C-alpha positions in Angstrom: 72.1 93.8 69.6 75.0 94.0 72.0 76.4 91.6 74.6 74.9 91.4 78.1 78.2 92.7 79.6 77.9 95.8 77.4 74.3 96.3 78.7 75.6 96.2 82.3 78.2 98.8 81.6 75.8 101.1 79.8 73.2 100.8 82.6 75.8 101.7 85.2 77.0 104.7 83.2 73.5 106.1 82.3 72.1 105.6 85.8 75.0 107.5 87.3 74.3 110.4 84.9 70.5 110.3 85.5 70.0 109.5 81.8 66.7 107.8 80.8 67.1 104.5 79.0 65.3 101.3 77.9 67.2 98.0 78.2 66.6 94.3 77.6 68.6 91.1 78.2 68.0 87.5 77.3 67.5 84.6 79.7 70.9 83.2 79.1 72.5 86.6 79.8 74.3 86.6 76.5 72.7 89.3 74.4 70.6 92.4 74.9 69.8 95.9 73.8 70.2 99.4 75.3 68.5 102.6 74.1 69.2 106.1 75.4 66.2 108.5 75.6 63.8 105.8 74.5 60.7 108.0 74.5 62.0 109.4 71.3 63.1 106.1 69.8 61.1 104.5 66.9 63.1 101.3 66.2 60.7 99.3 68.5 57.5 99.8 70.5 57.5 99.6 74.3 55.3 100.2 77.3 56.4 100.1 81.0 53.6 101.2 83.3 52.6 104.8 82.4 55.6 105.3 80.1 55.6 104.4 76.4 57.0 105.7 73.1 53.7 105.0 71.3 51.0 107.5 71.0 47.5 106.5 72.1 46.4 107.6 68.6 48.6 105.0 66.9 46.8 102.4 64.9 48.0 99.2 63.2 48.8 99.6 59.5 47.4 96.1 58.7 43.9 94.6 58.7 42.5 93.6 62.0 43.1 90.0 63.0 40.3 87.4 63.8 41.9 84.2 65.0 44.5 82.3 67.0 45.2 78.6 66.4 47.7 76.8 68.6 49.4 73.4 68.0 51.0 72.4 71.3 53.4 69.5 71.8 51.6 66.2 72.6 50.9 65.2 76.2 53.3 62.4 75.9 56.1 64.7 74.7 55.5 67.1 77.6 55.3 64.2 80.1 58.7 63.0 79.0 60.2 66.4 80.0 58.1 66.6 83.1 59.1 63.1 84.3 62.8 63.8 83.7 62.5 67.0 85.8 60.6 65.3 88.6 63.1 62.5 88.7 65.9 65.1 89.4 63.7 66.8 92.0 63.2 63.5 93.8 67.0 63.3 94.1 67.1 66.8 95.7 68.6 68.6 92.7 65.8 71.2 92.5 62.9 72.2 94.7 61.1 74.2 92.1 61.7 74.5 88.4 59.9 76.5 85.7 59.5 74.1 82.7 58.7 75.9 79.4 57.6 74.8 76.0 57.6 76.4 72.5 54.2 76.1 70.7 53.7 76.8 67.0 50.7 79.1 66.4 48.8 80.5 63.4 47.1 83.9 63.6 46.1 86.7 61.2 47.0 89.3 63.9 50.1 91.2 63.1 52.7 91.5 65.9 52.2 95.2 65.9 48.4 94.8 66.4 49.0 92.5 69.4 51.2 95.1 71.0 48.8 98.0 70.3 45.7 96.1 71.6 47.4 94.5 74.6 46.2 95.6 78.0 49.2 94.4 80.0 51.3 96.7 82.2 54.4 95.8 80.3 54.7 95.3 76.5 57.5 95.2 74.0 57.6 94.8 70.2 60.8 94.2 68.2 59.5 94.3 64.6 59.8 90.9 62.8 61.2 89.3 65.9 59.0 89.3 69.0 56.1 90.7 70.9 55.7 90.4 74.7 52.7 91.4 76.8 53.8 90.6 80.3 51.8 91.0 83.5 54.8 90.3 85.8 57.1 92.8 87.4 60.7 91.7 87.9 61.9 94.5 90.2 61.2 98.2 90.8 63.6 100.7 92.3 62.3 104.0 93.7 63.5 106.3 96.5 66.2 103.9 97.5 63.8 101.0 97.9 63.6 97.8 95.8 60.5 95.7 95.3 59.5 92.5 93.5 56.2 90.9 92.6 56.7 87.2 91.8 53.7 85.5 90.1 53.3 81.8 90.7 50.0 80.0 90.3 47.4 80.4 87.5 43.8 79.2 87.2 40.9 80.0 84.9 38.3 82.2 86.6 35.6 80.1 85.0 36.3 77.2 87.4 33.8 77.2 90.3 35.3 78.8 93.4 38.5 79.4 91.4 40.0 81.9 93.8 39.4 79.8 96.9 40.6 76.7 95.1 44.0 78.0 94.0 44.6 79.8 97.3 43.9 76.6 99.3 45.6 74.1 97.0 48.6 72.5 98.8 50.8 72.2 95.8 50.2 75.8 94.7 50.9 77.0 98.3 54.1 75.1 98.5 55.2 76.4 95.1 54.4 80.0 95.8 56.0 79.9 99.3 59.2 78.5 97.7 59.5 81.2 95.2 58.7 84.0 97.7 61.4 82.7 100.0 63.8 82.4 97.1 63.1 86.0 95.9 63.4 87.3 99.4 66.8 85.7 99.7 67.8 87.0 96.3 66.8 90.6 97.2 68.8 90.2 100.5 72.0 90.1 98.3 71.5 93.7 97.2 69.2 95.1 99.9 68.6 95.3 103.6 65.4 95.1 105.7 63.9 92.7 103.1 60.4 91.6 104.0 57.2 90.2 102.5 54.6 93.0 102.5 51.8 91.1 100.8 51.5 87.3 100.5 49.5 85.5 97.9 47.1 88.1 96.5 45.1 87.6 93.3 45.7 89.5 90.0 43.0 89.2 87.4 43.9 89.0 83.7 41.5 89.6 80.9 42.4 87.4 77.9 41.1 86.0 74.7 40.6 82.7 76.6 38.5 84.4 79.3 39.6 85.7 82.7 42.6 84.2 84.4 43.5 84.5 88.1 47.2 84.7 88.9 48.7 84.5 92.4 51.3 87.2 93.3 53.2 88.5 96.3 55.0 91.7 97.2 58.5 91.7 98.6 60.4 94.9 99.5 63.8 96.1 100.9 66.1 99.1 101.2 68.7 99.0 98.4 72.4 98.9 99.2 74.8 101.3 97.6 75.4 99.3 94.4 75.5 100.3 90.7 72.2 99.7 89.0 73.5 97.5 86.3 75.5 95.4 88.7 72.5 95.0 91.0 70.3 93.8 88.1 72.7 91.2 86.9 73.2 90.0 90.5 69.5 89.0 90.5 69.3 87.4 87.0 67.9 85.2 85.7 64.7 85.9 87.5 63.9 83.4 90.2 60.2 83.1 89.2 61.0 81.7 85.8 64.1 79.6 86.7 63.7 77.9 90.1 65.4 77.0 93.3 68.2 76.5 94.0 68.9 78.7 91.0 72.2 77.5 89.6 71.5 73.8 89.6 67.9 74.4 88.4 69.1 76.5 85.5 71.5 73.8 84.4 68.8 71.2 84.8 66.3 73.1 82.7 68.9 73.6 79.9 69.4 69.9 79.7 65.7 69.1 79.7 64.3 71.9 77.5 67.2 71.4 75.0 66.9 74.8 73.4 67.8 78.3 74.3 65.0 80.6 75.5 66.5 83.8 74.1 64.6 86.9 75.2 61.7 84.7 76.5 61.9 84.9 80.3 64.6 87.5 80.0 64.0 91.0 81.4 63.4 94.4 80.0 62.7 97.8 81.7 62.8 101.6 81.7 64.8 104.0 83.8 63.3 107.5 83.8 66.4 109.2 85.3 65.4 108.4 88.9 63.4 105.3 89.2 63.6 101.9 87.5 60.7 99.6 86.5 61.4 96.2 84.9 59.4 93.1 83.8 60.0 89.4 83.2 59.3 88.7 79.5 56.5 86.2 79.7 53.4 86.0 77.5 55.7 86.0 74.6 55.4 85.4 70.8 58.5 85.1 68.6 58.8 85.1 64.9 61.4 82.7 63.4 61.4 83.1 59.6 57.7 82.8 58.6 56.6 80.8 61.6 55.2 82.2 64.9 55.8 80.5 68.3 54.2 81.2 71.6 56.4 80.4 74.6 54.7 79.4 77.9 55.7 77.5 81.1 54.8 76.6 84.7 56.4 75.8 88.0 57.0 72.1 88.7 57.6 70.6 92.2 57.6 67.0 93.4 53.9 67.5 94.2 52.9 68.6 90.7 50.4 66.8 88.5 51.5 66.3 85.0 48.0 66.6 83.4 47.3 69.9 85.3 50.7 71.3 84.4 50.2 70.4 80.7 46.8 72.1 80.7 48.3 75.2 82.4 51.0 75.8 79.7 48.3 75.5 77.1 45.9 77.9 78.9 48.7 80.5 79.0 48.7 80.6 75.2 46.3 83.5 74.7 46.0 87.0 73.2 46.2 89.9 75.6 42.7 91.3 75.0 39.1 90.1 75.0 
């Protein structure tokens, strides 16, 4: 591991030279990693879109898993954090905040198997530390253009009229519009001609808990002349997993969550020498000593219902395959 400031410097240098690299930084922007020519690296496993350092023929060295058991915090414990957050929002200190929890889990799936079987567009395995199978893009940069796909709003596809229900829900609309406007403003700090190209479309995720529907949007712009590493860190932490306004909401979440997130909700990505593709590290399992924890969260506004939000963070605890 290196410091986040070292990651910035190395990204700037490598991008100027057109050198491929893989990088990652934690949510607190304290630590990270940087790997040159990552297609040849074997210290970890990664996948970013069509790029990966893992052969399609690679199989897990351990016996196939069969179960996942989760032991989430009690409703009362979650409600205490939720109420503290909404009280601050009622005072105008945050319009939207992504409240997260850490859930102990038991599984006989190895982290390596979870990576190899995952069907998400972004995946990362750091042996004996974490596995991430994220569906969410942070930013992409190609041909001088920057784009972002914030995800905000999740519902089980098994609910009758699930798509119509989540798209018409007032709270979900307000939350999504808030984060879209926030990301649009964020991108305007590093780009021009920023606009929302697609608003509130549905992504479908196949999981061990059944199909989930997730609401996304597409925002694009023409990137200013700015070094790649400087641009990335100008936008971090990601707005979709912090909130708005960003600075006060980040401080508020630190006080309420009372623990560091580490690489959970941080960002990792791949630069192929020309284009950059990055992901927010959600759908995340970490290993601390001999215990596994699944991290999950959801956006909270003054209109949020605590029972619905509690159920959502539990529903997001799943394995990335059927």
